C-alpha positions as CSV (number, residue, x, y, z in Angstrom):
1,M,87.2,-32.9,-162.6
2,L,88.9,-33.5,-159.1
3,Q,92.6,-34.6,-159.3
4,V,94.3,-35.9,-156.2
5,I,98.0,-36.1,-155.0
6,A,97.7,-37.8,-152.1
7,G,99.0,-41.4,-150.4
8,A,102.1,-43.2,-150.0
9,D,104.9,-42.7,-152.3
10,K,107.2,-45.2,-152.8
11,A,110.2,-42.9,-153.5
12,D,109.6,-40.4,-150.4
13,S,110.3,-42.6,-147.4
14,T,108.8,-39.7,-145.2
15,A,105.5,-39.7,-147.3
16,T,102.6,-41.0,-145.1
17,I,101.1,-44.6,-145.5
18,K,97.4,-44.0,-144.3
19,A,94.9,-44.8,-146.9
20,V,93.3,-42.0,-148.9
21,P,89.8,-41.7,-148.7
22,D,86.9,-41.3,-151.5
23,Y,87.1,-37.5,-151.2
24,L,83.7,-37.5,-153.7
25,K,81.9,-40.0,-151.7
26,D,80.2,-37.1,-148.9
27,I,81.0,-34.1,-150.8
28,E,77.9,-32.8,-151.1
29,K,76.3,-34.2,-148.0
30,G,76.1,-30.6,-146.4
31,V,77.9,-29.2,-143.0
32,A,74.8,-29.7,-140.7
33,G,76.4,-30.2,-137.1
34,M,80.1,-29.3,-138.3
35,R,81.8,-26.8,-136.1
36,I,83.5,-23.9,-137.9
37,G,85.5,-21.6,-135.9
38,L,86.7,-18.1,-136.4
39,S,89.8,-16.7,-134.9
40,P,90.2,-12.8,-134.1
41,D,94.1,-13.5,-134.8
42,Y,93.1,-14.1,-138.6
43,F,91.4,-10.5,-138.8
44,R,94.7,-8.8,-138.5
45,I,98.2,-8.7,-139.3
46,T,100.7,-8.2,-137.0
47,F,104.0,-7.2,-137.7
48,P,107.2,-5.8,-135.6
49,D,108.1,-2.2,-135.8
50,P,111.7,-2.0,-137.3
51,E,113.0,0.7,-134.8
52,S,110.9,-0.3,-131.4
53,G,111.1,-4.1,-132.1
54,E,107.5,-3.9,-130.5
55,Y,104.8,-5.5,-132.3
56,I,102.2,-3.6,-134.3
57,E,98.6,-4.5,-134.9
58,Q,96.4,-3.8,-138.5
59,A,93.0,-4.6,-138.6
60,L,92.2,-6.2,-142.1
61,P,90.1,-4.0,-144.5
62,Q,86.4,-4.2,-143.5
63,E,85.5,-5.8,-146.7
64,M,87.5,-8.9,-146.6
65,Q,86.4,-9.3,-142.9
66,D,82.6,-8.8,-144.3
67,A,83.5,-11.7,-146.6
68,V,84.3,-14.2,-144.1
69,Y,81.3,-13.2,-142.1
70,K,79.0,-13.4,-144.6
71,A,80.5,-16.9,-145.6
72,A,79.7,-18.0,-141.9
73,Q,76.2,-16.9,-141.7
74,V,75.4,-18.7,-144.7
75,Y,77.2,-21.8,-143.1
76,R,75.0,-21.2,-139.9
77,E,71.9,-21.3,-142.0
78,M,73.2,-24.4,-143.7
79,G,73.3,-25.9,-140.0
80,A,76.7,-25.4,-138.6
81,E,77.6,-24.2,-135.8
82,I,79.9,-21.0,-135.7
83,I,82.8,-21.0,-132.6
84,E,83.6,-17.3,-132.5
85,D,87.0,-16.1,-130.7
86,V,89.0,-19.0,-131.5
87,P,92.7,-18.3,-130.4
88,M,95.7,-18.7,-132.8
89,P,97.9,-16.8,-131.2
90,N,100.9,-17.6,-132.9
91,T,99.8,-17.3,-136.3
92,R,101.5,-13.5,-136.1
93,F,105.0,-15.4,-136.3
94,G,104.1,-16.9,-139.5
95,I,106.1,-14.8,-141.8
96,P,108.9,-14.2,-139.5
97,I,109.5,-18.2,-139.2
98,Y,109.0,-18.4,-143.1
99,F,112.0,-16.0,-143.7
100,V,114.4,-17.8,-141.2
101,I,113.1,-21.7,-142.3
102,S,112.7,-21.2,-145.7
103,R,116.2,-19.6,-145.9
104,V,117.7,-22.1,-144.0
105,E,116.2,-25.0,-146.3
106,A,117.0,-23.3,-149.5
107,A,120.9,-22.8,-148.2
108,S,120.9,-26.2,-146.9
109,N,119.4,-27.9,-150.3
110,L,121.1,-25.7,-152.8
111,H,124.6,-26.5,-151.4
112,R,124.6,-29.9,-153.4
113,F,124.4,-27.6,-156.7
114,D,128.2,-27.7,-157.0
115,G,128.3,-28.0,-161.2
116,V,130.0,-31.4,-160.3
117,K,127.6,-34.0,-159.4
118,Y,124.4,-31.7,-159.3
119,G,123.2,-28.5,-161.2
120,Y,124.4,-26.1,-163.8
121,R,128.1,-26.0,-164.8
122,T,129.7,-22.8,-166.2
123,K,131.1,-22.8,-169.8
124,Q,133.9,-20.7,-169.2
125,A,137.4,-21.6,-169.4
126,V,138.6,-22.2,-165.6
127,T,141.9,-22.7,-163.8
128,D,141.1,-25.0,-160.8
129,L,138.1,-26.5,-159.0
130,K,137.3,-23.7,-156.7
131,E,137.1,-21.2,-160.0
132,M,134.7,-23.8,-161.4
133,Y,132.2,-23.9,-158.5
134,R,132.5,-20.0,-158.2
135,R,131.6,-19.6,-161.9
136,S,129.1,-22.2,-162.0
137,R,127.1,-21.1,-158.8
138,G,127.6,-17.3,-159.7
139,E,126.2,-18.0,-162.9
140,G,123.4,-20.6,-162.2
141,F,122.0,-19.2,-159.3
142,G,119.7,-15.5,-159.7
143,L,119.6,-12.8,-157.3
144,Q,117.1,-13.8,-155.3
145,P,118.3,-17.5,-154.8
146,K,121.7,-16.3,-153.7
147,L,120.0,-13.7,-151.5
148,R,118.3,-16.8,-149.8
149,I,121.5,-18.9,-149.6
150,L,123.4,-16.2,-147.7
151,M,120.6,-15.2,-145.3
152,G,120.2,-19.2,-144.8
153,M,123.9,-19.5,-144.1
154,Y,123.8,-16.6,-141.7
155,V,120.8,-17.5,-139.6
156,S,121.9,-20.7,-139.3
157,A,125.5,-20.6,-138.6
158,A,126.8,-21.7,-135.1
159,Q,127.2,-18.3,-133.5
160,Y,123.4,-17.2,-134.7
161,S,121.6,-20.6,-134.6
162,E,120.1,-20.1,-131.0
163,Q,119.0,-16.6,-131.8
164,Y,117.4,-17.0,-135.3
165,Y,117.1,-20.4,-136.5
166,Q,116.4,-22.5,-133.0
167,R,114.0,-19.7,-132.2
168,A,111.9,-20.1,-135.5
169,L,111.8,-24.0,-135.1
170,K,110.3,-23.2,-131.2
171,A,107.7,-20.6,-132.7
172,R,106.5,-23.2,-135.5
173,T,106.1,-25.7,-132.9
174,L,103.8,-23.1,-131.0
175,M,101.8,-22.8,-133.8
176,R,101.1,-26.4,-134.4
177,R,99.9,-26.6,-131.0
178,D,97.2,-23.8,-131.8
179,F,96.1,-26.0,-134.6
180,E,96.2,-29.0,-132.3
181,N,94.0,-27.3,-129.8
182,A,91.5,-25.7,-132.1
183,F,90.8,-29.2,-134.0
184,D,91.7,-31.3,-130.8
185,P,88.1,-33.7,-130.6
186,N,88.1,-33.6,-126.9
187,G,89.3,-30.3,-126.3
188,K,87.4,-26.7,-126.1
189,Y,86.7,-25.9,-129.5
190,K,86.6,-29.5,-131.4
191,L,86.4,-27.5,-134.7
192,N,85.8,-29.5,-138.1
193,A,87.3,-26.4,-140.0
194,L,88.6,-23.2,-139.4
195,L,87.4,-20.0,-141.5
196,T,89.7,-17.3,-142.4
197,P,90.2,-14.7,-145.4
198,T,92.9,-16.1,-147.6
199,T,94.5,-12.9,-148.0
200,P,95.1,-9.6,-145.8
201,T,93.9,-7.7,-149.3
202,T,92.7,-8.3,-152.6
203,A,95.4,-8.5,-155.2
204,F,97.8,-5.5,-155.7
205,G,97.4,-3.4,-158.6
206,M,100.3,-3.5,-161.3
207,A,101.3,0.0,-160.7
208,D,101.1,-0.7,-157.0
209,V,104.5,-2.8,-156.9
210,Y,106.1,-0.4,-154.3
211,G,102.8,0.6,-152.6
212,D,101.9,-0.9,-149.1
213,S,105.2,-2.4,-148.2
214,V,104.4,-4.1,-145.1
215,M,101.0,-5.9,-146.6
216,M,103.1,-6.7,-149.5
217,Q,105.5,-8.6,-147.4
218,Y,102.7,-9.8,-145.1
219,A,100.4,-11.0,-148.0
220,D,101.3,-14.6,-146.9
221,Q,100.3,-14.2,-143.2
222,L,97.2,-15.7,-143.2
223,T,98.0,-19.1,-145.4
224,V,101.7,-19.4,-143.9
225,P,100.9,-20.8,-140.7
226,A,99.1,-24.0,-142.3
227,N,102.5,-24.7,-144.3
228,H,104.3,-24.5,-141.1
229,A,101.8,-26.6,-139.0
230,G,101.6,-29.1,-141.7
231,V,97.9,-29.0,-141.8
232,P,95.6,-29.3,-145.0
233,G,94.0,-26.0,-146.6
234,I,91.4,-24.9,-149.1
235,S,90.8,-21.2,-150.7
236,I,87.5,-20.7,-152.6
237,P,86.2,-17.5,-154.3
238,A,83.7,-15.6,-151.8
239,G,82.8,-12.6,-154.3
240,F,84.3,-9.1,-155.3
241,S,85.8,-6.0,-153.5
242,K,84.2,-2.8,-154.7
243,D,87.0,-2.3,-157.0
244,G,86.4,-5.4,-158.9
245,L,88.7,-7.7,-157.4
246,P,88.0,-11.0,-156.4
247,I,88.1,-12.1,-152.6
248,G,89.2,-15.4,-151.4
249,I,88.2,-17.2,-148.3
250,Q,90.2,-20.2,-146.6
251,L,89.2,-23.2,-144.6
252,L,91.9,-24.7,-142.7
253,G,91.5,-28.1,-141.1
254,A,93.3,-30.8,-138.7
255,D,95.6,-33.5,-140.0
256,F,94.2,-35.9,-142.9
257,S,90.8,-33.8,-143.0
258,E,90.7,-32.9,-146.6
259,A,87.5,-35.0,-147.0
260,S,85.7,-32.8,-144.5
261,L,87.5,-29.5,-146.4
262,L,86.2,-30.6,-149.7
263,R,82.8,-31.2,-148.1
264,I,82.7,-27.7,-146.5
265,A,83.8,-25.8,-149.8
266,R,81.4,-27.6,-151.9
267,S,78.3,-26.7,-149.4
268,Y,79.2,-23.1,-149.8
269,E,79.8,-23.4,-153.6
270,M,76.5,-24.9,-154.1
271,T,74.5,-22.4,-151.5
272,T,76.0,-19.4,-153.2
273,E,76.0,-21.0,-157.0
274,N,72.9,-18.4,-158.0
275,E,74.3,-15.4,-156.4
276,E,75.2,-12.4,-158.6
277,W,78.7,-12.5,-158.0
278,R,78.9,-15.6,-159.6
279,K,78.5,-14.4,-162.7
280,K,81.1,-11.8,-162.8
281,K,84.4,-11.8,-164.0
282,P,87.6,-10.3,-162.6
283,A,88.4,-6.7,-164.3
284,V,91.3,-8.3,-165.6
285,L,88.9,-11.1,-167.4
286,E,86.1,-8.6,-168.6
287,G,85.3,-9.0,-172.0
288,K,87.3,-12.1,-172.4
């Protein structure tokens, strides 16, 4: 069953009033004539060297790339046109932007939780309002929220805002422009969707929490750009790694293109439904 949360929200003045289409109407019509893009910027992660500040590029594991190319071939055989080398150069800024903007938003949103009008209030006896604030916020927020609040206050402070927060907002605008160029019906690429890996690697093993810290920090680099740009995306299964861990592929689209993305995703599901990997369970679920 497809459950949808879409359309106008009377309690949210920022929600769109655009009519919601019937997502199921054309969901099994196939992809013939559609244009599906591949971007080299989604086949690597790019991160700054902590010492030099220069950006380092690291290619995704080959099996992650192969899963995407295999899916592209499936779509090609279904009649879609595969457009390669679509530039998405600002994808590399996804994680740095996230670390700045999300912290500023956390600090802004959580300022109201003072123990008076909003949020948790300490049960301990206090002598004045300041102590009540301090104890309430100290007890009510865990370590990670506190870290985010402090970082958000730091990067949005007047003396640092231009260096961090304003630059992050500008980079987000550039990222949004990449998507607009890729999906522009009158542009060079005219994509109906961009096909990418969902994550740079498969899931990390339980014992590998302190493994490749770069890959762990940048595990979301391929998904957060859509969040920054405000465009829809969908992740679907695409097989397993040699270690038996599931691999996902991602489809990204233009504003309000959910119906097309669901149609493209469903086409892949139908075409691969009898493949052997569909019968397999992830290692953690074997025997259940």
